[in-house]
KESE-323991 format. One record per residue (C-alpha): residue number from 1; y negated, x negated, z negated. Coordinates in nm, 2 decimals, decimal comma. Example, Ala and Ser with C-alpha at 12.3 -4.5 7.8 and 13.67 -1.06 7.14 Angstrom:
% residues 2
+-----+--------+--------+--------+
:   i :      Y :      X :      Z :
+-----+--------+--------+--------+
:   1 :   0,45 :  -1,23 :  -0,78 :
:   2 :   0,11 :  -1,37 :  -0,71 :
+-----+--------+--------+--------+
This chain:
% residues 129
+-----+--------+--------+--------+
:   i :      Y :      X :      Z :
+-----+--------+--------+--------+
:   1 :  -0,99 :   5,10 :  -3,89 :
:   2 :  -0,68 :   4,99 :  -3,72 :
:   3 :  -0,84 :   5,02 :  -3,38 :
:   4 :  -1,12 :   4,79 :  -3,49 :
:   5 :  -0,87 :   4,53 :  -3,60 :
:   6 :  -0,68 :   4,56 :  -3,28 :
:   7 :  -1,00 :   4,52 :  -3,08 :
:   8 :  -1,09 :   4,21 :  -3,28 :
:   9 :  -0,74 :   4,06 :  -3,22 :
:  10 :  -0,76 :   4,14 :  -2,85 :
:  11 :  -1,11 :   3,98 :  -2,83 :
:  12 :  -0,98 :   3,66 :  -3,00 :
:  13 :  -0,68 :   3,64 :  -2,76 :
:  14 :  -0,90 :   3,69 :  -2,46 :
:  15 :  -1,14 :   3,42 :  -2,58 :
:  16 :  -0,85 :   3,18 :  -2,63 :
:  17 :  -0,72 :   3,26 :  -2,29 :
:  18 :  -1,06 :   3,17 :  -2,14 :
:  19 :  -1,06 :   2,84 :  -2,32 :
:  20 :  -0,71 :   2,76 :  -2,21 :
:  21 :  -0,80 :   2,84 :  -1,85 :
:  22 :  -1,11 :   2,63 :  -1,85 :
:  23 :  -0,93 :   2,34 :  -2,03 :
:  24 :  -0,65 :   2,34 :  -1,77 :
:  25 :  -0,91 :   2,36 :  -1,49 :
:  26 :  -1,11 :   2,07 :  -1,64 :
:  27 :  -0,79 :   1,86 :  -1,68 :
:  28 :  -0,70 :   1,91 :  -1,31 :
:  29 :  -1,05 :   1,81 :  -1,20 :
:  30 :  -1,04 :   1,50 :  -1,41 :
:  31 :  -0,70 :   1,41 :  -1,27 :
:  32 :  -0,82 :   1,44 :  -0,91 :
:  33 :  -1,13 :   1,24 :  -0,99 :
:  34 :  -0,93 :   0,96 :  -1,15 :
:  35 :  -0,69 :   0,94 :  -0,87 :
:  36 :  -0,97 :   0,93 :  -0,61 :
:  37 :  -1,14 :   0,63 :  -0,78 :
:  38 :  -0,81 :   0,46 :  -0,86 :
:  39 :  -0,72 :   0,45 :  -0,48 :
:  40 :  -1,07 :   0,32 :  -0,39 :
:  41 :  -1,07 :   0,02 :  -0,62 :
:  42 :  -0,95 :  -0,28 :  -0,42 :
:  43 :  -0,72 :  -0,52 :  -0,60 :
:  44 :  -0,78 :  -0,89 :  -0,54 :
:  45 :  -0,47 :  -1,09 :  -0,50 :
:  46 :  -0,42 :  -1,46 :  -0,55 :
:  47 :  -0,35 :  -1,49 :  -0,17 :
:  48 :  -0,71 :  -1,42 :  -0,08 :
:  49 :  -0,84 :  -1,76 :  -0,20 :
:  50 :  -0,76 :  -2,08 :  -0,03 :
:  51 :  -0,50 :  -2,30 :  -0,20 :
:  52 :  -0,58 :  -2,65 :  -0,31 :
:  53 :  -0,34 :  -2,91 :  -0,17 :
:  54 :  -0,30 :  -3,27 :  -0,27 :
:  55 :  -0,48 :  -3,52 :  -0,05 :
:  56 :  -0,15 :  -3,68 :   0,03 :
:  57 :   0,00 :  -3,35 :   0,16 :
:  58 :  -0,31 :  -3,29 :   0,37 :
:  59 :  -0,29 :  -3,63 :   0,52 :
:  60 :   0,08 :  -3,61 :   0,58 :
:  61 :   0,05 :  -3,27 :   0,75 :
:  62 :  -0,23 :  -3,39 :   0,99 :
:  63 :  -0,04 :  -3,71 :   1,06 :
:  64 :   0,28 :  -3,53 :   1,15 :
:  65 :   0,10 :  -3,27 :   1,36 :
:  66 :  -0,10 :  -3,54 :   1,54 :
:  67 :   0,22 :  -3,75 :   1,61 :
:  68 :   0,37 :  -3,44 :   1,77 :
:  69 :   0,09 :  -3,43 :   2,03 :
:  70 :   0,04 :  -3,81 :   2,06 :
:  71 :   0,25 :  -3,84 :   2,38 :
:  72 :   0,04 :  -3,57 :   2,55 :
:  73 :  -0,30 :  -3,72 :   2,46 :
:  74 :  -0,22 :  -4,09 :   2,52 :
:  75 :  -0,54 :  -4,28 :   2,58 :
:  76 :  -0,77 :  -3,98 :   2,65 :
:  77 :  -1,03 :  -3,99 :   2,37 :
:  78 :  -1,14 :  -3,63 :   2,42 :
:  79 :  -0,78 :  -3,50 :   2,39 :
:  80 :  -0,73 :  -3,72 :   2,08 :
:  81 :  -1,03 :  -3,56 :   1,91 :
:  82 :  -0,92 :  -3,21 :   2,02 :
:  83 :  -0,57 :  -3,28 :   1,89 :
:  84 :  -0,70 :  -3,39 :   1,55 :
:  85 :  -0,93 :  -3,08 :   1,54 :
:  86 :  -0,63 :  -2,86 :   1,62 :
:  87 :  -0,42 :  -3,02 :   1,34 :
:  88 :  -0,70 :  -2,97 :   1,09 :
:  89 :  -0,75 :  -2,61 :   1,20 :
:  90 :  -0,38 :  -2,54 :   1,16 :
:  91 :  -0,39 :  -2,70 :   0,81 :
:  92 :  -0,68 :  -2,48 :   0,71 :
:  93 :  -0,50 :  -2,17 :   0,83 :
:  94 :  -0,19 :  -2,25 :   0,64 :
:  95 :  -0,38 :  -2,35 :   0,32 :
:  96 :  -0,57 :  -2,02 :   0,33 :
:  97 :  -0,24 :  -1,83 :   0,27 :
:  98 :   0,01 :  -2,07 :   0,12 :
:  99 :   0,03 :  -2,34 :  -0,14 :
: 100 :   0,17 :  -2,68 :  -0,05 :
: 101 :   0,50 :  -2,58 :  -0,22 :
: 102 :   0,52 :  -2,26 :  -0,01 :
: 103 :   0,49 :  -2,42 :   0,33 :
: 104 :   0,85 :  -2,32 :   0,41 :
: 105 :   0,75 :  -1,96 :   0,38 :
: 106 :   0,52 :  -1,97 :   0,68 :
: 107 :   0,65 :  -1,72 :   0,94 :
: 108 :   0,69 :  -1,80 :   1,31 :
: 109 :   0,46 :  -1,51 :   1,40 :
: 110 :   0,18 :  -1,66 :   1,18 :
: 111 :   0,23 :  -2,00 :   1,34 :
: 112 :   0,20 :  -1,86 :   1,69 :
: 113 :  -0,11 :  -1,66 :   1,60 :
: 114 :  -0,28 :  -1,95 :   1,44 :
: 115 :  -0,17 :  -2,18 :   1,72 :
: 116 :  -0,35 :  -1,96 :   1,97 :
: 117 :  -0,66 :  -1,93 :   1,75 :
: 118 :  -0,68 :  -2,31 :   1,69 :
: 119 :  -0,61 :  -2,39 :   2,06 :
: 120 :  -0,90 :  -2,17 :   2,16 :
: 121 :  -1,13 :  -2,35 :   1,91 :
: 122 :  -1,00 :  -2,71 :   1,96 :
: 123 :  -0,86 :  -2,75 :   2,31 :
: 124 :  -1,13 :  -2,62 :   2,53 :
: 125 :  -1,16 :  -2,97 :   2,67 :
: 126 :  -0,79 :  -3,02 :   2,76 :
: 127 :  -0,44 :  -3,06 :   2,61 :
: 128 :  -0,25 :  -2,76 :   2,75 :
: 129 :   0,05 :  -2,60 :   2,59 :
+-----+--------+--------+--------+
């Protein structure tokens, strides 16, 4: 009689052990799956969208930029057009990453990179560095 009771108790403890093992295994699998999908999900930041600047700031930026190159372009109409296109290109590059209140945060490396890109697009007809 006692051996039957001992066998029943052992059977119960063995069954609980199986459930515990499968429960822990399932939890580990769920944890790995959650971590995998968590890392795959891209997070959109505010910096990905272009910032809206006031028309006054846009105009002032282009005017200041154009004034910088004015001595180089003089009366050459093609260079004037290229210069304005360059200034608008630079404005678009900055606006894509910074608000008008963050212009002071623009890094020199970014300016140099954008300068090269905009020169390739705008100055094919002239106006050397």
